[in-house]
C-alpha positions as CSV (number, residue, x, y, z in Angstrom):
1,M,-26.1,-37.5,11.6
2,R,-26.3,-38.3,15.3
3,I,-25.1,-41.8,16.3
4,A,-28.3,-41.8,18.5
5,E,-30.3,-42.0,15.3
6,C,-28.4,-45.0,13.9
7,N,-28.1,-48.7,14.7
8,W,-25.1,-50.8,14.2
9,R,-26.1,-51.9,10.8
10,D,-26.4,-48.3,9.7
11,I,-22.8,-47.7,10.8
12,E,-21.6,-50.9,9.1
13,A,-23.1,-49.7,5.9
14,Y,-21.7,-46.2,6.3
15,L,-18.2,-47.6,6.8
16,R,-18.3,-49.2,3.4
17,R,-18.3,-45.7,1.8
18,D,-16.7,-43.4,4.4
19,D,-14.4,-43.6,7.4
20,R,-15.0,-40.2,9.1
21,C,-16.6,-39.6,12.4
22,V,-16.9,-36.8,15.0
23,L,-16.2,-37.1,18.7
24,P,-17.2,-33.9,20.6
25,F,-15.6,-33.0,23.9
26,G,-17.3,-30.7,26.5
27,S,-17.4,-30.1,30.2
28,T,-19.9,-29.8,33.0
29,E,-19.1,-26.7,35.0
30,Q,-20.5,-23.4,36.2
31,H,-21.3,-20.9,33.5
32,A,-22.9,-18.1,35.6
33,Q,-26.6,-18.1,34.9
34,L,-26.3,-20.4,31.9
35,S,-26.5,-24.2,31.8
36,L,-23.8,-26.2,33.6
37,C,-23.5,-28.2,30.4
38,V,-22.8,-25.2,28.0
39,D,-19.5,-26.7,26.7
40,A,-21.0,-30.1,25.9
41,I,-24.2,-28.6,24.4
42,L,-22.2,-26.3,22.1
43,A,-19.6,-28.9,21.1
44,E,-22.2,-31.5,20.1
45,R,-24.5,-29.0,18.4
46,V,-21.9,-27.4,16.3
47,A,-20.6,-30.9,15.3
48,V,-24.1,-32.1,14.3
49,E,-24.9,-29.0,12.3
50,A,-21.5,-29.2,10.5
51,A,-21.7,-32.9,9.8
52,E,-25.3,-33.1,8.7
53,P,-24.9,-32.2,5.0
54,L,-21.9,-34.6,4.8
55,G,-23.8,-37.5,6.4
56,V,-20.9,-38.1,8.8
57,P,-21.9,-39.7,12.2
58,V,-21.5,-37.6,15.4
59,Y,-21.2,-39.3,18.8
60,P,-22.7,-37.8,21.9
61,A,-20.4,-35.2,23.5
62,M,-18.1,-36.4,26.2
63,P,-19.7,-34.3,29.0
64,F,-16.9,-34.2,31.5
65,G,-13.5,-32.5,31.2
66,L,-10.8,-30.7,33.2
67,A,-12.3,-28.0,35.4
68,P,-10.7,-28.2,38.9
69,Y,-10.7,-24.4,39.3
70,F,-14.6,-24.5,39.4
71,A,-14.8,-27.1,42.2
72,G,-16.2,-24.4,44.6
73,F,-19.3,-24.1,42.4
74,P,-21.9,-26.8,43.1
75,G,-22.7,-29.0,40.1
76,S,-19.3,-28.6,38.5
77,I,-17.4,-31.8,37.7
78,S,-13.7,-32.2,37.0
79,L,-11.7,-35.3,35.8
80,R,-8.1,-35.8,36.6
81,V,-5.8,-35.1,33.6
82,E,-4.9,-38.8,33.4
83,T,-8.5,-39.8,33.6
84,L,-9.5,-37.5,30.7
85,L,-6.6,-38.7,28.6
86,A,-7.4,-42.3,29.4
87,V,-11.1,-41.8,28.4
88,A,-10.1,-40.0,25.2
89,R,-7.7,-42.7,24.2
90,D,-10.4,-45.4,24.8
91,L,-12.9,-43.4,22.7
92,V,-10.5,-43.1,19.8
93,E,-9.4,-46.7,20.1
94,S,-13.0,-47.8,20.1
95,V,-14.1,-45.9,17.0
96,A,-10.8,-47.0,15.2
97,R,-11.6,-50.6,16.1
98,A,-15.0,-50.2,14.4
99,G,-13.3,-49.0,11.2
100,F,-13.2,-45.2,11.5
101,R,-9.9,-43.9,10.3
102,R,-10.5,-40.1,10.0
103,I,-11.6,-38.8,13.4
104,L,-12.5,-35.2,14.2
105,L,-12.4,-34.2,17.9
106,V,-14.6,-31.1,18.2
107,N,-13.7,-29.4,21.5
108,G,-15.9,-27.0,23.4
109,H,-13.8,-26.5,26.5
110,G,-10.4,-24.9,26.9
111,G,-9.4,-27.1,29.8
112,N,-9.4,-30.1,27.5
113,A,-6.3,-28.9,25.6
114,P,-4.2,-32.0,26.7
115,V,-6.3,-34.1,24.3
116,A,-4.7,-32.3,21.4
117,A,-1.3,-33.7,22.4
118,L,-2.8,-37.1,22.9
119,A,-4.1,-37.1,19.3
120,Q,-0.6,-36.6,18.1
121,E,0.6,-39.4,20.3
122,I,-2.0,-41.8,19.0
123,M,-1.2,-41.0,15.4
124,A,2.5,-41.8,16.1
125,E,1.4,-45.2,17.4
126,R,-1.4,-45.8,14.8
127,P,-0.1,-44.5,11.4
128,E,-3.4,-45.6,9.7
129,L,-5.3,-43.0,11.7
130,S,-5.8,-39.3,10.9
131,I,-7.0,-37.3,13.9
132,K,-7.8,-33.6,14.2
133,F,-8.4,-31.6,17.4
134,H,-10.7,-28.7,16.6
135,N,-11.5,-25.9,19.1
136,W,-14.6,-24.8,17.3
137,Y,-15.0,-21.5,19.2
138,N,-11.6,-20.0,18.4
139,A,-11.0,-21.2,14.8
140,P,-9.8,-18.2,12.8
141,R,-13.0,-16.9,11.2
142,T,-15.1,-17.7,14.2
143,W,-12.7,-15.9,16.5
144,A,-12.6,-12.9,14.2
145,A,-16.4,-12.8,14.3
146,V,-16.3,-12.9,18.1
147,M,-13.8,-10.0,18.3
148,A,-16.0,-8.0,16.0
149,V,-18.7,-8.1,18.6
150,D,-16.8,-7.5,21.8
151,P,-13.2,-8.3,22.9
152,S,-14.4,-9.2,26.4
153,A,-15.4,-12.7,25.1
154,S,-14.7,-15.2,27.8
155,H,-16.1,-17.7,30.2
156,G,-19.8,-17.4,31.3
157,N,-20.4,-14.1,29.5
158,W,-22.2,-13.2,26.3
159,F,-19.8,-15.4,24.3
160,E,-21.4,-18.5,25.6
161,N,-24.9,-17.1,25.8
162,F,-26.9,-18.7,22.9
163,R,-30.6,-19.5,22.8
164,W,-29.7,-23.2,23.4
165,T,-27.5,-22.6,26.5
166,R,-29.9,-20.4,28.4
167,L,-32.2,-21.4,31.2
168,A,-35.8,-20.1,31.2
169,H,-35.8,-19.5,35.0
170,A,-32.4,-17.7,35.0
171,P,-32.4,-14.6,32.7
172,A,-29.1,-12.8,32.1
173,P,-28.5,-9.7,34.2
174,E,-28.6,-6.4,32.4
175,G,-25.4,-4.4,31.6
176,R,-21.8,-5.3,31.8
177,K,-19.7,-6.9,34.6
178,S,-16.3,-5.5,35.4
179,P,-13.5,-8.0,34.5
180,V,-12.1,-10.2,37.1
181,D,-8.4,-10.3,38.1
182,A,-7.4,-13.1,35.7
183,A,-3.8,-13.3,36.9
184,L,-4.9,-13.8,40.6
185,M,-7.6,-16.3,39.6
186,K,-5.0,-18.5,37.8
187,A,-2.9,-18.5,41.0
188,S,-5.8,-19.4,43.3
189,G,-7.6,-22.5,44.5
190,P,-11.3,-23.2,44.0
191,A,-12.5,-21.3,47.1
192,L,-10.8,-18.0,46.1
193,V,-11.8,-18.5,42.5
194,R,-15.5,-18.6,43.5
195,E,-15.0,-15.5,45.7
196,L,-13.3,-13.6,42.8
197,L,-15.9,-14.6,40.2
198,G,-19.1,-14.1,42.2
199,D,-21.8,-15.2,39.8
200,G,-19.2,-17.1,37.7
201,S,-18.8,-14.8,34.7
202,Y,-15.3,-13.6,33.9
203,G,-16.7,-10.1,33.0
204,G,-18.1,-8.2,30.1
205,P,-21.8,-8.2,28.9
206,W,-23.9,-11.1,30.0
207,Q,-25.8,-11.1,26.8
208,V,-25.7,-9.4,23.3
209,P,-28.4,-9.5,20.6
210,D,-29.1,-12.9,19.1
211,E,-28.2,-11.8,15.6
212,Q,-24.6,-11.2,16.7
213,T,-24.2,-14.6,18.4
214,Q,-25.9,-16.3,15.4
215,A,-23.3,-14.8,13.1
216,I,-20.6,-16.3,15.3
217,W,-22.4,-19.6,15.3
218,N,-22.7,-19.7,11.6
219,A,-18.9,-19.1,11.3
220,G,-18.3,-21.9,13.8
221,V,-20.4,-24.4,11.9
222,A,-18.8,-23.5,8.6
223,E,-15.2,-23.9,10.0
224,T,-16.1,-27.2,11.7
225,R,-17.5,-28.5,8.4
226,E,-14.3,-27.4,6.6
227,A,-12.2,-29.3,9.2
228,L,-14.4,-32.4,8.5
229,E,-14.0,-32.1,4.8
230,G,-10.2,-32.0,4.9
231,P,-7.4,-32.1,4.5
232,W,-6.9,-35.6,5.9
233,Q,-4.0,-37.9,5.7
234,T,-4.7,-40.7,3.2
235,R,-3.0,-44.0,2.9
């Protein structure tokens, strides 16, 4: 259930019977012709669909992450590493203060990887908490489903092109884009990254049939639900 559909009394009542919650993490950055908010959209939606049958509350996705490499694309936002970690710590501390003890961090953006280490640090400081960092998009069965479609899966291409991340006024190009020089891109600043990427996709098809991405999505929801179900540290 979405926290947006609850009031504080609902959460107080929930905490008498359960102590799990979900904090999704995304990013606001260029995704070729797709929405700038792809990562936040996907992280929150997969969390909501996974948690719904369990009745576990899902917070709105943290919409900003680490994406300094896309600074050359208008609309993209990047936090500093220390800012993201400070915000993530404050979010976890806030839900823990409310009474949540089992916290699933559902991540939709690779740049947010430092939050995984932070989760371990917090658990060392707060032994009563059990925290999981779950990259929904590359969990084992989800990633196997991705590879079964096309191994080009990457940023801004078909892999992130779902019905709910498209923009009506910006249809996907036809065909397949040649892969970019990933090694050069990693060694380059934002201006050259934009030059190398052109439209923003890393290469491969811009879109594949919806039934193929739906199969990936179903696997992602199932694995996220499994992460929410357990195992958890209990005390």
